[in-house]
C-alpha positions as CSV (number, residue, x, y, z in Angstrom):
1,M,102.8,-39.3,-48.3
2,A,101.1,-40.5,-51.5
3,R,103.2,-42.6,-53.8
4,T,103.8,-41.5,-57.2
5,K,102.8,-43.6,-60.2
6,E,105.7,-45.6,-61.5
7,F,104.2,-45.8,-65.0
8,D,102.8,-43.5,-67.6
9,P,99.0,-44.0,-67.4
10,D,98.5,-42.5,-70.9
11,A,100.9,-45.0,-72.5
12,A,99.4,-47.9,-70.4
13,L,95.9,-47.0,-71.7
14,H,97.2,-46.9,-75.2
15,S,98.8,-50.2,-74.7
16,A,95.6,-51.7,-73.1
17,M,93.7,-50.5,-76.1
18,E,96.0,-52.3,-78.6
19,L,95.6,-55.5,-76.5
20,F,91.9,-55.3,-76.3
21,W,91.8,-54.4,-80.1
22,R,93.8,-57.6,-81.0
23,R,92.1,-60.1,-78.5
24,G,88.8,-58.7,-77.6
25,Y,87.3,-58.1,-74.1
26,E,86.5,-61.6,-73.0
27,A,89.7,-63.2,-74.3
28,T,91.8,-60.6,-72.4
29,S,92.3,-61.4,-68.6
30,M,93.5,-59.2,-66.0
31,A,96.7,-61.3,-65.9
32,D,97.1,-60.6,-69.7
33,L,96.7,-57.0,-68.9
34,T,99.1,-56.7,-66.1
35,A,101.7,-58.8,-68.0
36,H,101.3,-56.7,-71.2
37,L,101.4,-53.3,-69.4
38,G,104.0,-54.4,-67.0
39,I,102.1,-53.0,-63.9
40,G,100.7,-54.6,-60.9
41,R,97.1,-55.4,-60.5
42,A,96.8,-52.9,-57.7
43,S,98.1,-50.2,-59.8
44,L,96.0,-51.2,-62.6
45,Y,92.8,-51.1,-60.5
46,A,93.8,-47.8,-58.8
47,T,94.5,-46.1,-62.1
48,F,91.8,-47.4,-64.3
49,G,89.2,-49.3,-62.0
50,S,87.8,-52.5,-63.2
51,K,88.6,-54.5,-66.4
52,H,85.3,-53.1,-67.8
53,E,86.2,-49.6,-67.0
54,L,89.5,-49.9,-68.7
55,Y,87.9,-51.4,-71.8
56,L,85.5,-48.4,-72.0
57,K,88.5,-45.9,-71.6
58,A,90.4,-47.9,-74.2
59,M,87.4,-47.5,-76.6
60,D,87.4,-43.7,-75.9
61,R,91.1,-43.6,-76.6
62,Y,90.5,-45.5,-79.8
63,G,87.9,-43.0,-80.9
64,E,90.5,-40.2,-80.3
65,V,93.3,-41.8,-82.2
66,H,91.7,-43.8,-85.0
67,D,90.9,-42.0,-88.2
68,P,91.4,-38.6,-86.7
69,G,91.6,-36.9,-90.1
70,L,88.3,-38.3,-91.4
71,V,86.5,-35.0,-91.2
72,E,89.4,-33.3,-93.0
73,E,89.6,-36.0,-95.6
74,L,85.8,-35.5,-96.5
75,S,85.5,-31.8,-96.3
76,Q,88.2,-30.7,-98.8
77,P,87.1,-28.0,-101.2
78,G,85.9,-29.1,-104.7
79,P,84.0,-32.2,-105.7
80,A,82.9,-34.3,-102.6
81,L,82.2,-37.6,-104.3
82,P,85.9,-38.5,-105.1
83,A,86.6,-38.2,-101.3
84,V,83.9,-40.4,-100.4
85,R,84.9,-43.0,-103.0
86,S,88.5,-42.9,-101.8
87,L,87.5,-43.4,-98.2
88,V,85.4,-46.5,-99.1
89,R,88.3,-47.8,-101.2
90,R,90.7,-47.2,-98.4
91,F,88.6,-49.2,-96.1
92,A,88.4,-52.1,-98.5
93,E,92.1,-52.0,-99.1
94,E,92.8,-52.1,-95.3
95,C,90.3,-55.1,-94.8
96,A,92.0,-57.0,-97.7
97,D,95.5,-56.3,-96.6
98,D,97.0,-59.1,-94.5
99,A,99.0,-56.8,-92.5
100,T,95.9,-54.9,-91.2
101,R,92.8,-56.9,-91.7
102,R,93.1,-59.4,-88.8
103,A,92.7,-56.9,-86.1
104,G,89.7,-55.4,-87.8
105,C,88.2,-52.4,-86.1
106,L,87.8,-52.0,-82.3
107,V,84.3,-50.4,-82.7
108,T,83.2,-53.3,-85.1
109,N,84.7,-55.9,-82.7
110,T,83.0,-54.4,-79.8
111,A,79.6,-54.2,-81.6
112,A,79.9,-58.0,-82.3
113,E,81.2,-59.0,-79.0
114,L,79.4,-56.7,-76.4
115,G,76.9,-54.5,-78.4
116,A,73.8,-56.5,-77.5
117,H,74.4,-56.9,-73.7
118,D,76.5,-54.1,-72.7
119,A,75.0,-50.6,-72.8
120,D,78.1,-48.6,-72.1
121,A,80.0,-50.3,-74.7
122,A,77.0,-50.1,-77.1
123,R,76.9,-46.3,-76.6
124,R,80.6,-46.0,-77.5
125,V,79.9,-48.2,-80.6
126,E,77.1,-45.8,-81.7
127,R,79.5,-42.7,-81.0
128,G,82.1,-44.4,-83.2
129,W,79.6,-44.9,-86.0
130,D,78.3,-41.4,-85.6
131,H,82.1,-40.3,-86.1
132,M,82.0,-41.8,-89.6
133,E,78.3,-41.1,-90.5
134,T,78.4,-37.3,-89.7
135,P,81.3,-36.3,-92.1
136,L,79.9,-38.8,-94.8
137,H,76.5,-37.3,-94.6
138,S,77.9,-33.7,-94.8
139,A,80.1,-34.8,-97.8
140,L,77.1,-36.3,-99.6
141,V,74.9,-33.2,-98.8
142,R,77.7,-31.1,-100.5
143,A,77.8,-33.4,-103.3
144,Q,74.1,-33.2,-103.8
145,A,74.4,-29.4,-103.8
146,Q,77.1,-29.4,-106.3
147,G,75.2,-31.7,-108.6
148,E,77.4,-34.7,-108.2
149,L,74.6,-36.7,-106.5
150,G,71.0,-37.0,-107.9
151,A,68.4,-34.6,-106.4
152,D,66.3,-37.7,-105.5
153,S,69.2,-39.3,-103.4
154,D,68.9,-39.3,-99.6
155,P,72.3,-38.2,-98.4
156,L,71.6,-39.5,-94.8
157,A,70.4,-42.9,-95.9
158,L,73.5,-43.2,-98.2
159,A,75.8,-42.2,-95.4
160,R,74.3,-44.8,-93.1
161,M,74.5,-47.5,-95.9
162,L,78.2,-46.7,-96.2
163,V,78.9,-46.8,-92.7
164,V,77.3,-50.2,-92.5
165,L,79.1,-51.4,-95.5
166,M,82.5,-50.3,-94.0
167,Q,81.7,-52.0,-90.8
168,G,80.8,-55.1,-92.7
169,L,83.9,-54.9,-94.7
170,R,85.9,-55.1,-91.4
171,V,84.0,-58.2,-90.3
172,V,84.4,-60.0,-93.7
173,G,88.0,-58.9,-94.0
174,K,88.9,-60.4,-90.7
175,A,87.8,-63.8,-91.9
176,S,88.2,-64.0,-95.7
177,S,91.5,-64.6,-97.5
178,D,89.9,-63.5,-100.8
179,P,90.5,-59.7,-101.2
180,R,87.9,-59.7,-104.1
181,R,85.0,-60.2,-101.7
182,V,85.6,-56.9,-99.9
183,H,86.7,-54.9,-103.2
184,D,83.7,-56.3,-105.1
185,A,81.2,-55.3,-102.3
186,A,82.8,-51.9,-102.0
187,E,82.7,-51.2,-105.7
188,Q,79.1,-52.4,-106.0
189,A,78.1,-50.0,-103.1
190,L,79.8,-47.2,-104.7
191,R,77.7,-47.6,-107.8
192,L,74.6,-46.4,-105.7
193,L,76.4,-43.0,-105.7
194,D,76.3,-42.7,-109.5
195,R,73.5,-40.2,-110.7
């Protein structure tokens, strides 16, 4: 007779995601994971596979739960540019806030730590960036159609620039104690949206 799991795999995955998010992949050992999750190594391997497989599943979970309302936020009826500006400013606020800035973003953290040498992680990073770029692009196309954005603007290039900016804000926010650094950068980038 097969034994039933004595823990909730969904809750354990969420907890592992939070640990990886705070500490990174390399700095999180299997011993850290078993202690943090409160489950044995054998159960961890049986449920999630290797540490690497668990990390990839944690990244997938992050994609499901982080900023789930992004599409809705950027697709409200009416003018589109105020929503884009609000999103960028929200990112800047989060990156300057002592309560949230240290963790950064799991996607950004993974890009810096594993992106260059881990194809599976890099694919998830790209998917995370696409999750931001696609609704930004749609909002900017709508802004252009509504006359908020100049006809000579390139909505896709602007969306990509904003994604790179927001990811850069996450990196700088983790290390800088000067909130003006991220706020000034965000405001300067938003000027590119002016007609």
